[in-house]
MARKERO-12748 format. One record per residue: residue in one letter; x, y, z of N, C-alpha, C in turn. Coordinates in steps of 0.1 Angstrom, whole numbers, padded with zeros to 4 digits, always signed. Layout:
<pts>
aXYZXYZXYZ/...
</pts>
This chain:
<pts>
x+0437-0143+0276+0445-0134+0284+0446-0121+0274/x+0448-0121+0264+0451-0105+0257+0434-0101+0252/x+0427-0105+0256+0414-0101+0253+0404-0093+0266/x+0404-0081+0260+0398-0074+0271+0385-0075+0278/x+0377-0079+0272+0363-0079+0276+0359-0096+0280/x+0369-0100+0281+0372-0116+0292+0375-0117+0301/x+0370-0125+0309+0375-0125+0323+0382-0141+0324/x+0397-0141+0329+0401-0152+0328+0404-0159+0343/x+0400-0171+0346+0399-0180+0356+0412-0189+0357/x+0416-0191+0365+0424-0204+0371+0418-0212+0381/x+0410-0222+0378+0402-0228+0388+0408-0241+0393/x+0410-0245+0404+0420-0257+0408+0412-0263+0419/x+0409-0276+0422+0406-0281+0433+0418-0284+0446/x+0428-0281+0438+0440-0281+0451+0438-0270+0463/x+0440-0275+0472+0440-0268+0486+0445-0255+0488/x+0440-0245+0490+0445-0231+0494+0458-0233+0503/x+0460-0241+0515+0469-0243+0524+0479-0249+0518/x+0477-0260+0511+0489-0268+0508+0492-0265+0493/x+0485-0255+0483+0492-0251+0468+0490-0241+0465/x+0488-0230+0474+0485-0218+0469+0501-0209+0464/x+0508-0214+0474+0525-0209+0471+0529-0215+0458/x+0530-0226+0459+0533-0233+0445+0527-0228+0431/x+0513-0231+0430+0508-0226+0419+0508-0210+0419/x+0512-0200+0425+0515-0190+0422+0531-0191+0413/x+0541-0195+0423+0552-0198+0413+0550-0200+0401/x+0543-0214+0398+0538-0217+0383+0535-0209+0376/x+0526-0202+0380+0521-0189+0372+0532-0179+0368/x+0535-0178+0378+0547-0164+0374+0560-0169+0365/x+0559-0181+0365+0574-0187+0357+0568-0190+0343/x+0557-0191+0341+0551-0191+0328+0546-0179+0321/x+0547-0166+0330+0543-0153+0327+0531-0152+0323/x+0520-0158+0333+0508-0156+0330+0500-0148+0336/x+0487-0143+0333+0480-0132+0341+0467-0136+0340/x+0463-0142+0350+0447-0144+0353+0444-0133+0362/x+0430-0134+0357+0424-0124+0366+0417-0127+0380/x+0417-0143+0381+0411-0147+0395+0420-0162+0392/x+0426-0164+0406+0433-0176+0406+0427-0181+0420/x+0418-0192+0416+0409-0198+0425+0413-0212+0429/x+0416-0214+0443+0419-0227+0449+0408-0233+0458/x+0405-0244+0463+0397-0248+0468+0399-0246+0485/x+0392-0238+0488+0392-0233+0507+0388-0247+0512/x+0391-0245+0523+0389-0257+0536+0373-0256+0539/x+0368-0243+0537+0353-0236+0542+0348-0225+0528/x+0336-0230+0525+0331-0220+0516+0329-0206+0521/x+0325-0197+0513+0321-0183+0519+0309-0185+0527/x+0298-0192+0524+0287-0194+0532+0289-0210+0541/x+0299-0208+0548+0304-0220+0554+0302-0235+0550/x+0302-0235+0537+0300-0249+0533+0312-0257+0531/x+0310-0272+0530+0321-0279+0532+0319-0285+0515/x+0329-0287+0507+0328-0293+0495+0329-0308+0495/x+0320-0317+0491+0320-0330+0492+0330-0335+0482/x+0333-0330+0470+0345-0332+0458+0349-0318+0452/x+0355-0323+0443+0365-0311+0437+0355-0306+0428/x+0345-0316+0420+0335-0308+0411+0324-0301+0418/x+0321-0306+0430+0314-0298+0437+0314-0285+0434/x+0330-0283+0442+0335-0269+0446+0338-0262+0434/x+0339-0265+0421+0339-0259+0410+0327-0255+0404/x+0318-0264+0405+0303-0260+0402+0297-0250+0409/x+0302-0247+0422+0296-0239+0435+0303-0223+0427/x+0314-0227+0425+0321-0213+0421+0319-0208+0407/x+0315-0218+0397+0308-0215+0384+0297-0204+0386/x+0291-0213+0396+0274-0208+0397+0276-0193+0402/x+0283-0190+0412+0285-0176+0418+0289-0172+0405/x+0300-0172+0398+0307-0166+0388+0294-0161+0378/x+0290-0167+0374+0279-0167+0364+0270-0156+0369/x+0263-0157+0383+0257-0148+0388+0259-0136+0391/x+0272-0133+0391+0280-0121+0397+0281-0114+0380/x+0284-0122+0371+0286-0115+0359+0275-0118+0348/x+0262-0110+0353+0250-0116+0345+0248-0111+0332/x+0256-0103+0329+0252-0099+0314+0264-0108+0303/x+0272-0113+0309+0283-0122+0299+0271-0130+0293/x+0274-0133+0280+0267-0143+0270+0279-0157+0270/x+0289-0158+0272+0294-0170+0268+0304-0174+0283/x+0307-0188+0282+0314-0194+0292+0323-0203+0284/x+0337-0206+0287+0345-0217+0279+0353-0221+0291/x+0352-0235+0293+0361-0243+0303+0366-0253+0297/x+0383-0251+0300+0391-0260+0295+0393-0270+0306/x+0392-0283+0303+0395-0295+0311+0401-0307+0309/x+0410-0312+0313+0416-0324+0308+0408-0337+0315/x+0404-0337+0323+0400-0349+0329+0383-0353+0324/x+0380-0367+0319+0372-0366+0311+0358-0370+0319/x+0360-0373+0336+0347-0373+0342+0344-0359+0345/x+0353-0348+0344+0351-0338+0349+0344-0331+0334/x+0348-0334+0322+0342-0325+0310+0325-0328+0311/x+0325-0344+0314+0309-0345+0312+0304-0342+0324/x+0308-0337+0338+0304-0331+0347+0299-0317+0346/x+0309-0309+0338+0307-0294+0334+0294-0294+0325/x+0296-0304+0314+0284-0301+0304+0275-0306+0310/x+0270-0315+0319+0259-0317+0325+0251-0306+0335/x+0263-0301+0339+0258-0287+0350+0254-0278+0341/x+0261-0274+0333+0257-0260+0323+0243-0265+0314/x+0240-0273+0312+0228-0279+0307+0217-0280+0315/x+0220-0280+0328+0208-0280+0339+0208-0266+0340/x+0217-0258+0342+0220-0241+0344+0209-0236+0334/x+0213-0238+0323+0205-0233+0314+0191-0234+0313/x+0185-0251+0315+0171-0253+0318+0166-0245+0327/x+0175-0244+0339+0166-0236+0352+0165-0219+0348/x+0172-0216+0337+0172-0204+0337+0160-0201+0328/x+0160-0208+0317+0151-0207+0306+0136-0208+0310/x+0135-0216+0322+0118-0221+0326+0119-0218+0339/x+0124-0205+0344+0120-0198+0354+0125-0205+0367/x+0137-0214+0369+0141-0222+0377+0150-0215+0387/x+0153-0224+0394+0167-0216+0405+0176-0208+0399/x+0178-0209+0384+0189-0201+0379+0182-0188+0369/x+0172-0186+0373+0164-0174+0366+0167-0159+0370/x+0177-0160+0378+0181-0148+0383+0191-0142+0372/x+0195-0148+0361+0200-0143+0349+0199-0153+0337/x+0199-0149+0326+0196-0153+0313+0205-0166+0311/x+0203-0175+0304+0211-0185+0300+0223-0183+0293/x+0230-0189+0293+0244-0185+0290+0251-0196+0275/x+0258-0190+0269+0265-0203+0259+0278-0208+0264/x+0274-0221+0265+0286-0223+0274+0293-0237+0266/x+0306-0238+0267+0315-0249+0259+0326-0256+0270/x+0322-0265+0269+0337-0273+0277+0344-0281+0268/x+0355-0276+0268+0368-0282+0257+0377-0288+0262/x+0375-0306+0261+0388-0313+0267+0396-0311+0259/x+0409-0311+0269+0423-0306+0261+0431-0320+0268/x+0443-0322+0262+0453-0334+0263+0464-0329+0272/x+0465-0335+0284+0475-0336+0294+0488-0334+0288/x+0498-0327+0288+0511-0328+0283+0520-0330+0292/x+0521-0346+0296+0533-0350+0307+0544-0348+0303/x+0554-0346+0313+0566-0344+0315+0574-0354+0325/x+0583-0357+0322+0589-0369+0332+0604-0362+0337/x+0605-0366+0351+0618-0358+0356+0627-0376+0353/x+0642-0376+0354+0648-0384+0353+0647-0395+0365/x+0646-0407+0361+0644-0415+0373+0648-0411+0387/x+0662-0410+0387+0670-0407+0400+0663-0396+0406/x+0660-0388+0397+0658-0374+0403+0643-0375+0410/x+0634-0384+0401+0622-0385+0407+0619-0397+0416/x+0626-0403+0417+0626-0415+0431+0631-0406+0444/x+0643-0397+0442+0648-0387+0451+0638-0379+0457/x+0629-0374+0448+0618-0359+0450+0610-0369+0460/x+0603-0381+0453+0594-0389+0461+0599-0391+0475/x+0614-0395+0480+0618-0399+0490+0617-0383+0499/x+0621-0374+0494+0622-0364+0502+0608-0360+0504/x+0597-0360+0497+0583-0358+0500+0582-0369+0512/x+0582-0382+0515+0583-0391+0521+0590-0387+0538/x+0602-0382+0535+0608-0378+0544+0599-0365+0555/x+0597-0356+0543+0590-0344+0552+0573-0349+0557/x+0569-0357+0551+0559-0362+0558+0559-0372+0573/x+0570-0377+0570+0570-0383+0586+0578-0379+0595/x+0582-0365+0590+0589-0354+0599+0580-0348+0602/x+0566-0347+0597+0556-0338+0604+0546-0346+0610/x+0551-0359+0614+0539-0363+0623+0539-0362+0637/x+0549-0361+0643+0549-0355+0658+0546-0339+0658/x+0543-0332+0647+0542-0320+0647+0529-0314+0640/x+0519-0316+0644+0505-0313+0639+0505-0302+0630/x+0512-0291+0630+0512-0277+0625+0523-0280+0613/x+0529-0288+0614+0537-0290+0601+0528-0299+0591/x+0517-0304+0597+0509-0314+0584+0502-0306+0579/x+0506-0296+0571+0497-0286+0563+0484-0292+0556/x+0487-0304+0552+0477-0310+0539+0471-0322+0546/x+0472-0319+0562+0460-0328+0566+0461-0341+0566/x+0474-0349+0564+0473-0362+0557+0470-0370+0572/x+0459-0380+0567+0458-0389+0580+0463-0403+0582/x+0475-0402+0572+0483-0413+0572+0499-0413+0583/x+0501-0429+0587+0511-0428+0595+0526-0428+0590/x+0537-0433+0593+0549-0433+0584+0548-0439+0572/x+0554-0436+0562+0548-0439+0550+0568-0443+0542/x+0571-0453+0536+0582-0457+0532+0579-0461+0516/x+0589-0462+0505+0589-0469+0492+0594-0480+0495/x+0584-0491+0488+0590-0503+0486+0590-0507+0473/x+0595-0516+0466+0599-0522+0452+0593-0535+0452/x+0587-0532+0439+0579-0548+0431+0585-0548+0418/x+0594-0562+0415+0594-0565+0401+0584-0575+0395/x+0576-0572+0385+0567-0577+0379+0573-0590+0371/x+0583-0588+0361+0593-0598+0353+0604-0592+0351/x+0612-0601+0348+0623-0599+0342+0622-0602+0327/x+0630-0596+0318+0625-0596+0301+0638-0589+0293/x+0636-0594+0279+0640-0591+0270+0633-0574+0266/x+0640-0561+0271+0631-0552+0270+0636-0541+0255/x+0624-0538+0251+0624-0529+0236+0629-0514+0240/x+0635-0507+0231+0631-0493+0233+0618-0487+0229/x+0615-0479+0230+0603-0472+0227+0603-0471+0212/x+0616-0468+0206+0616-0464+0191+0613-0478+0184/x+0618-0489+0190+0616-0504+0186+0604-0509+0188/x+0597-0507+0196+0581-0507+0197+0573-0502+0190/x+0575-0488+0182+0568-0481+0177+0570-0487+0160/x+0584-0490+0161+0586-0499+0142+0575-0510+0143/x+0577-0518+0154+0571-0532+0153+0552-0526+0152/x+0550-0518+0161+0536-0517+0157+0531-0511+0147/x+0540-0502+0139+0536-0494+0128+0543-0507+0114/x+0548-0511+0119+0552-0520+0104+0547-0536+0105/x+0544-0541+0117+0542-0554+0118+0525-0555+0122/x+0525-0547+0132+0511-0553+0142+0498-0545+0139/x+0499-0533+0129+0491-0523+0122+0483-0531+0113/x+0493-0529+0103+0490-0540+0094+0482-0556+0092/x+0490-0564+0102+0484-0574+0107+0466-0576+0108/x+0464-0565+0116+0452-0563+0123+0444-0553+0114/x+0446-0551+0104+0438-0539+0101+0425-0545+0090/x+0429-0556+0086+0415-0563+0080+0405-0572+0088/x+0410-0574+0101+0402-0579+0108+0400-0571+0122/x+0399-0562+0123+0400-0552+0134+0392-0538+0131/x+0380-0535+0131+0373-0525+0129+0376-0512+0136/x+0376-0514+0150+0379-0505+0162+0392-0506+0169/x+0402-0501+0168+0412-0507+0175+0414-0499+0189/x+0407-0491+0190+0404-0486+0201+0402-0495+0215/x+0398-0506+0212+0396-0517+0223+0408-0523+0222/x+0420-0523+0217+0431-0529+0218+0442-0523+0227/x+0449-0534+0234+0459-0527+0240+0474-0531+0233/x+0483-0519+0230+0492-0523+0222+0502-0523+0231/x+0514-0535+0228+0523-0537+0240+0538-0537+0230/x+0540-0550+0225+0554-0550+0210+0563-0544+0223/x+0569-0547+0235+0577-0543+0242+0586-0551+0252/x+0583-0564+0251+0592-0572+0259+0591-0587+0256/x+0601-0591+0258+0601-0607+0255+0607-0616+0269/x+0594-0619+0274+0596-0624+0290+0609-0636+0291/x+0615-0633+0300+0625-0641+0306+0619-0652+0319/x+0615-0645+0327+0609-0650+0340+0600-0643+0348/x+0587-0648+0352+0580-0637+0362+0590-0634+0374/x+0588-0621+0378+0595-0614+0390+0607-0613+0388/x+0618-0613+0396+0631-0610+0395+0639-0626+0390/x+0645-0624+0381+0652-0637+0377+0662-0644+0389/x+0660-0658+0390+0672-0659+0401+0684-0658+0393/x+0694-0660+0403+0709-0657+0395+0714-0664+0387/x+0709-0681+0387+0717-0685+0375+0709-0685+0363/x+0695-0680+0366+0692-0676+0350+0694-0664+0345/x+0696-0652+0357+0702-0643+0354+0717-0641+0346/x+0725-0648+0354+0738-0652+0350+0738-0659+0333/x+0727-0666+0331+0729-0677+0319+0726-0666+0311/x+0717-0656+0309+0712-0647+0300+0724-0634+0299/x+0734-0632+0308+0745-0624+0306+0742-0608+0316/x+0732-0612+0325+0728-0602+0337+0723-0586+0331/x+0718-0584+0343+0708-0571+0338+0719-0560+0328/x+0714-0557+0318+0721-0547+0309+0724-0557+0295/x+0725-0568+0296+0730-0573+0281+0722-0572+0271/x+0727-0566+0262+0721-0564+0248+0721-0575+0239/x+0707-0579+0233+0706-0591+0226+0699-0584+0214/x+0704-0586+0200+0698-0585+0188+0689-0594+0183/x+0677-0592+0178+0666-0601+0176+0663-0601+0163/x+0655-0611+0153+0650-0609+0144+0635-0611+0144/x+0626-0609+0138+0614-0611+0142+0608-0622+0127/x+0604-0632+0128+0601-0642+0120+0590-0647+0121/x+0581-0646+0127+0565-0651+0124+0554-0645+0134/x+0543-0645+0125+0533-0637+0137+0521-0645+0135/x+0512-0645+0144+0499-0650+0148+0490-0645+0158/x+0480-0652+0157+0467-0649+0167+0460-0658+0174/x+0457-0655+0183+0448-0664+0193+0432-0658+0192/x+0422-0662+0182+0410-0661+0184+0409-0646+0179/x+0416-0640+0172+0418-0625+0167+0415-0616+0181/x+0417-0620+0193+0419-0616+0207+0434-0611+0211/x+0440-0618+0206+0456-0615+0212+0467-0618+0196/x+0476-0608+0196+0483-0612+0187+0498-0613+0189/x+0508-0622+0184+0522-0619+0186+0530-0624+0177/x+0540-0622+0182+0551-0624+0168+0563-0635+0175/x+0568-0643+0168+0577-0653+0175+0591-0644+0166/x+0601-0646+0177+0615-0639+0173+0626-0650+0178/x+0640-0649+0170+0652-0656+0173+0663-0645+0175/x+0673-0649+0183+0684-0640+0181+0694-0642+0170/x+0698-0631+0164+0703-0627+0152+0715-0637+0154/x+0719-0638+0165+0732-0646+0166+0735-0660+0172/x+0731-0668+0167+0724-0681+0170+0731-0689+0183/x+0744-0682+0183+0755-0688+0195+0750-0678+0207/x+0744-0671+0211+0738-0663+0223+0730-0673+0230/x+0734-0673+0244+0724-0681+0248+0713-0672+0253/x+0701-0677+0252+0689-0669+0258+0680-0680+0266/x+0672-0676+0274+0660-0679+0282+0647-0674+0282/x+0638-0683+0282+0623-0678+0285+0616-0688+0291/x+0604-0682+0300+0597-0695+0305+0588-0700+0294/x+0585-0691+0286+0575-0693+0277+0583-0707+0268/x+0578-0716+0258+0579-0723+0251+0588-0719+0240/x+0586-0707+0237+0596-0701+0228+0595-0685+0228/x+0606-0679+0226+0606-0666+0226+0597-0657+0216/x+0589-0653+0224+0575-0647+0218+0574-0629+0223/x+0570-0621+0213+0564-0609+0219+0549-0607+0216/x+0541-0603+0227+0530-0600+0224+0529-0586+0219/x+0522-0586+0208+0520-0574+0200+0509-0564+0209/x+0499-0572+0208+0486-0565+0214+0474-0573+0219/x+0462-0571+0227+0455-0579+0229+0442-0573+0232/x+0432-0582+0233+0417-0574+0237+0416-0577+0254/x+0407-0572+0259+0402-0577+0271+0397-0590+0272/x+0400-0596+0283+0396-0610+0286+0405-0622+0281/x+0417-0620+0278+0428-0628+0273+0439-0624+0283/x+0450-0629+0282+0462-0630+0291+0474-0632+0282/x+0487-0624+0282+0497-0628+0275+0499-0643+0274/x+0496-0649+0285+0503-0662+0285+0495-0671+0273/x+0481-0666+0269+0476-0671+0258+0479-0671+0242/x+0492-0664+0244+0503-0666+0232+0505-0680+0232/x+0505-0690+0239+0510-0699+0237+0500-0710+0232/x+0489-0705+0231+0477-0712+0227+0476-0711+0207/x+0486-0702+0203+0485-0696+0191+0495-0712+0185/x+0485-0716+0172+0488-0729+0168+0493-0728+0154/x+0492-0714+0149+0494-0715+0132+0501-0701+0133/x+0512-0700+0130+0521-0690+0128+0525-0687+0111/x+0524-0674+0108+0524-0668+0092+0541-0664+0092/x+0551-0668+0084+0560-0663+0084+0559-0649+0079/x+0570-0639+0084+0571-0628+0077+0578-0628+0064/x+0576-0618+0051+0585-0617+0044+0597-0613+0048/x+0609-0613+0039+0622-0609+0041+0623-0596+0043/x+0615-0590+0035+0612-0574+0036+0607-0570+0048/x+0595-0576+0055+0590-0576+0065+0597-0576+0076/x+0608-0589+0077+0616-0591+0091+0622-0580+0098/x+0622-0577+0107+0627-0566+0115+0637-0572+0126/x+0648-0563+0128+0655-0566+0134+0655-0553+0147/x+0660-0560+0155+0662-0550+0166+0669-0555+0181/x+0671-0544+0188+0678-0547+0199+0671-0548+0213/x+0674-0556+0221+0667-0554+0233+0680-0555+0247/x+0672-0552+0259+0682-0549+0269+0679-0561+0281/x+0683-0570+0286+0679-0575+0297+0675-0567+0311/x+0665-0568+0316+0662-0557+0325+0649-0562+0332/x+0645-0556+0341+0632-0556+0351+0622-0550+0348/x+0610-0551+0349+0596-0542+0351+0595-0542+0367/x+0599-0527+0370+0599-0529+0385+0589-0516+0388/x+0584-0517+0396+0576-0503+0402+0583-0501+0418/x+0579-0490+0422+0578-0485+0435+0566-0481+0441/x+0564-0485+0451+0551-0479+0459+0555-0472+0469/x+0544-0466+0474+0541-0460+0485+0536-0465+0494/x+0541-0467+0506+0533-0473+0515+0533-0471+0526/x+0522-0473+0537+0523-0474+0553+0535-0482+0557/x+0545-0481+0567+0553-0491+0570+0548-0501+0578/x+0537-0504+0587+0535-0513+0591+0524-0523+0579/x+0522-0519+0567+0518-0525+0558+0530-0536+0555/x+0540-0528+0549+0551-0537+0544+0555-0547+0555/x+0554-0545+0569+0559-0552+0579+0551-0566+0584/x+0539-0561+0578+0527-0573+0578+0529-0584+0570/x+0537-0577+0558+0537-0585+0547+0530-0587+0535/x+0518-0574+0533+0512-0576+0527+0513-0575+0513/x+0525-0569+0511+0531-0566+0498+0535-0582+0493/x+0543-0589+0498+0547-0605+0498+0532-0613+0493/x+0523-0606+0502+0512-0618+0501+0503-0618+0487/x+0502-0605+0483+0498-0601+0474+0505-0607+0462/x+0518-0608+0463+0530-0612+0453+0527-0626+0448/x+0521-0634+0457+0516-0649+0451+0507-0650+0443/x+0497-0641+0445+0486-0641+0432+0488-0632+0421/x+0497-0622+0424+0500-0614+0409+0514-0620+0400/x+0522-0627+0404+0533-0630+0398+0534-0644+0392/x+0521-0647+0386+0521-0661+0381+0528-0659+0367/x+0534-0671+0363+0537-0671+0348+0527-0665+0338/x+0514-0666+0342+0501-0665+0330+0494-0653+0334/x+0500-0643+0344+0491-0633+0349+0492-0619+0335/x+0483-0613+0341+0486-0602+0330+0493-0590+0335/x+0498-0591+0344+0510-0581+0346+0517-0577+0335/x+0523-0586+0324+0527-0578+0312+0520-0569+0305/x+0506-0574+0306+0495-0564+0298+0494-0554+0304/x+0487-0552+0318+0484-0544+0323+0493-0532+0328/x+0505-0536+0329+0517-0523+0334+0526-0523+0328/x+0525-0529+0312+0535-0525+0304+0532-0518+0290/x+0518-0516+0291+0512-0516+0277+0515-0498+0274/x+0521-0494+0267+0528-0479+0268+0521-0472+0260/x+0521-0459+0265+0514-0444+0257+0518-0444+0242/x+0516-0448+0231+0521-0445+0216+0527-0430+0215/x+0518-0422+0223+0526-0411+0219+0540-0406+0226/x+0539-0413+0239+0553-0411+0246+0564-0419+0242/x+0560-0431+0231+0566-0438+0226+0576-0431+0211/x+0568-0422+0206+0568-0415+0196+0580-0404+0199/x+0573-0398+0212+0586-0386+0213+0598-0390+0220/x+0603-0406+0223+0611-0413+0227+0617-0406+0241/x+0604-0403+0251+0606-0398+0262+0614-0407+0270/x+0625-0402+0282+0630-0408+0289+0626-0418+0301/x+0626-0427+0303+0618-0435+0313+0619-0430+0325/x+0610-0432+0332+0606-0430+0345+0601-0442+0355/x+0605-0439+0364+0601-0452+0373+0585-0451+0378/x+0579-0458+0381+0563-0460+0386+0562-0458+0401/x+0547-0454+0403+0548-0453+0422+0530-0457+0422/x+0529-0465+0430+0517-0469+0432+0507-0458+0439/x+0512-0450+0447+0503-0439+0452+0512-0430+0455/x+0505-0417+0456+0510-0405+0464+0519-0397+0453/x+0516-0397+0440+0527-0393+0430+0515-0386+0420/x+0520-0372+0419+0512-0365+0409+0512-0376+0397/x+0505-0371+0384+0501-0383+0376+0511-0378+0364/x+0509-0386+0354+0512-0384+0341+0502-0388+0332/x+0491-0406+0339+0479-0417+0333+0469-0410+0321/x+0474-0400+0316+0472-0412+0314+0460-0413+0309/x+0454-0415+0295+0441-0418+0287+0441-0436+0284/x+0436-0441+0277+0437-0453+0276+0446-0456+0268/x+0459-0462+0273+0468-0464+0261+0467-0470+0251/x+0459-0466+0241+0457-0475+0229+0462-0465+0219/x+0465-0474+0205+0466-0468+0193+0456-0467+0183/x+0455-0458+0179+0440-0459+0170+0445-0452+0154/x+0456-0452+0151+0462-0445+0139+0461-0430+0147/x+0470-0423+0133+0471-0410+0136+0458-0401+0137/x+0458-0392+0147+0464-0389+0160+0460-0401+0170/x+0463-0404+0179+0463-0418+0185+0455-0408+0198/x+0443-0418+0205+0436-0415+0215+0447-0416+0234/x+0444-0405+0240+0453-0405+0248+0445-0406+0262/x+0449-0412+0269+0445-0413+0285+0448-0402+0291/x+0442-0400+0302+0444-0389+0308+0453-0394+0321/x+0454-0392+0333+0463-0392+0344+0466-0406+0344/x+0477-0411+0347+0483-0422+0352+0476-0424+0368/x+0470-0435+0370+0464-0438+0383+0466-0450+0393/x+0457-0449+0402+0460-0460+0411+0449-0463+0416/x+0449-0476+0421+0436-0479+0428+0433-0473+0438/x+0421-0472+0442+0417-0462+0458+0422-0468+0467/x+0424-0465+0478+0430-0469+0492+0416-0481+0492/x+0423-0493+0497+0415-0503+0501+0422-0517+0498/x+0413-0524+0504+0416-0541+0508+0414-0547+0496/x+0410-0557+0493+0407-0567+0478+0396-0560+0473/x+0386-0556+0485+0375-0550+0478+0376-0537+0475/x+0384-0532+0482+0385-0513+0479+0383-0509+0487/x+0382-0513+0502+0381-0507+0514+0390-0505+0523/x+0397-0506+0534+0407-0507+0541+0419-0499+0534/x+0430-0501+0540+0444-0491+0531+0454-0504+0528/x+0459-0497+0520+0474-0503+0515+0475-0512+0502/x+0464-0523+0503+0466-0530+0493+0456-0533+0487/x+0453-0543+0474+0442-0544+0468+0439-0540+0456/x+0427-0540+0452+0426-0538+0439+0416-0528+0436/x+0414-0518+0443+0404-0508+0441+0402-0502+0428/x+0392-0502+0422+0392-0494+0410+0398-0478+0412/x+0394-0472+0422+0401-0458+0424+0407-0450+0414/x+0416-0444+0419+0422-0430+0412+0414-0421+0410/x+0419-0409+0405+0413-0395+0406+0398-0399+0398/x+0389-0397+0407+0373-0398+0403+0367-0410+0401/x+0377-0418+0407+0369-0432+0408+0375-0441+0393/x+0381-0434+0386+0383-0444+0375+0397-0447+0375/x+0394-0461+0370+0408-0469+0368+0420-0463+0363/x+0429-0464+0366+0444-0458+0361+0441-0443+0360/x+0437-0437+0369+0436-0425+0372+0441-0421+0386/x+0448-0409+0390+0454-0407+0400+0444-0398+0409/x+0442-0400+0422+0436-0392+0434+0443-0379+0434/x+0434-0367+0438+0437-0355+0440+0448-0353+0452/x+0458-0347+0453+0465-0348+0463+0459-0345+0476/x+0448-0335+0475+0442-0333+0482+0432-0346+0486/x+0434-0354+0482+0422-0367+0488+0434-0374+0495/x+0443-0375+0495+0457-0378+0505+0452-0394+0501/x+0449-0401+0492+0450-0415+0488+0465-0423+0487/x+0473-0423+0497+0487-0430+0494+0480-0447+0494/x+0477-0452+0479+0472-0464+0478+0485-0473+0475/x+0483-0486+0481+0490-0494+0477+0490-0501+0459/x+0472-0498+0455+0468-0500+0445+0471-0513+0439/x+0467-0516+0426+0470-0531+0419+0476-0529+0408/x+0485-0538+0407+0492-0537+0394+0484-0536+0378/x+0471-0538+0381+0463-0535+0370+0460-0520+0366/x+0463-0513+0376+0463-0499+0376+0471-0489+0375/x+0484-0496+0376+0496-0489+0375+0499-0480+0363/x+0509-0473+0360+0515-0468+0348+0521-0476+0342/x+0522-0469+0329+0530-0479+0317+0544-0480+0325/x+0554-0489+0321+0568-0490+0326+0576-0481+0315/x+0583-0474+0325+0596-0468+0319+0608-0468+0330/x+0619-0477+0328+0628-0481+0335+0640-0471+0335/x+0643-0469+0350+0653-0457+0355+0662-0461+0352/x+0668-0466+0337+0682-0463+0332+0678-0469+0317/x+0690-0467+0310+0690-0472+0297+0701-0477+0293/x+0700-0491+0290+0713-0498+0287+0719-0492+0274/x+0731-0498+0265+0736-0497+0256+0726-0501+0243/x+0716-0510+0243+0709-0514+0233+0695-0502+0232/x+0697-0494+0242+0686-0483+0243+0673-0487+0252/x+0670-0498+0256+0660-0506+0264+0662-0501+0279/x+0654-0499+0288+0653-0497+0301+0656-0506+0311/x+0667-0506+0320+0670-0514+0329+0665-0510+0340/x+0657-0517+0348+0652-0517+0358+0660-0523+0372/x+0669-0515+0375+0677-0519+0387+0678-0509+0401/x+0670-0509+0408+0666-0500+0418+0677-0503+0429/
</pts>
């Protein structure tokens, strides 16, 4: 911005009608000075309608480069992997046309660089976040009888928040999960795994029971918020596809419960296996006294909040899906509780999860690949669709922004989908018990 011979542009696919005022306030609060601030119009200057955010941005860049014909270079900073690829392909084609006398020959080729940047997510406190989502739902519901108030042109009916609990467990704090990954899991796989980017790092819970624990079991383990201290005793693997650790309470008099044959922490796993496959491990290696770790857990629930249409909830779609999802050997624990290693290291406060209609955090492939770890882009949702990804409200659509699993859709796309638990954000409970673990108890 301080460079006098450079034109600085903020280019976003957010709509003018819905986001111009908000983005203006954001720019002002950061004291930024762009030469151009460009949001996606409902209709382009040539009366064109843009099929996607990428089409709009490419159209804009085309006009920009033809307007500034003597410009020698252009740099684009982008955090969405698919858009990075799309911009690079676009500039390559633009320069080929310019060099061969094609449609772009009205100007010379330009040196183009597309720089992928990491999104720095910030999280509200769980209570604040849930209240803000509810406020947006209330505003949406209040606009249904007044078309002029529906400035985002949302096609949805009345919405509501619904709660889904994946499992009850002894939940580890971020700091303890990092300790186990660094001191136990990484040394364990260093000799057998060449590429750790294909592994989901977990190390964050000991299963008590799928879904919410029945009251007798909850009472037996001391109730939500109960702190239990454990020692890691053995490690093992299942076909070098899943790695786990056996643990035991430091206080042998403490009453514990697990639906597994014994208390186990799944450390990490490849695709194609499930957390329940840890029960297939036959050979366990005791850890040395120096390597044994002691850590605290808090009894809590892995819970998400979904934004969905009211009629979906009344028709029982969520509960029907639950029969399929919440088996004791499902992947819920793996797919929904794999944490972003960066977030664990920074000990970010926990935040509730939302299945749709939520601005992102996603979030890159939540994998740890040594320092520095690779990061995923925005946390996402399945696109609206039934089981096959077509209809509204429920299902396992691959969806997400740009049709990437585990990415969110643009707010302009208005995809308030129930989505599947396979594409949810990583778990951050709305409160922290005395032991440092999240306590999911909305």
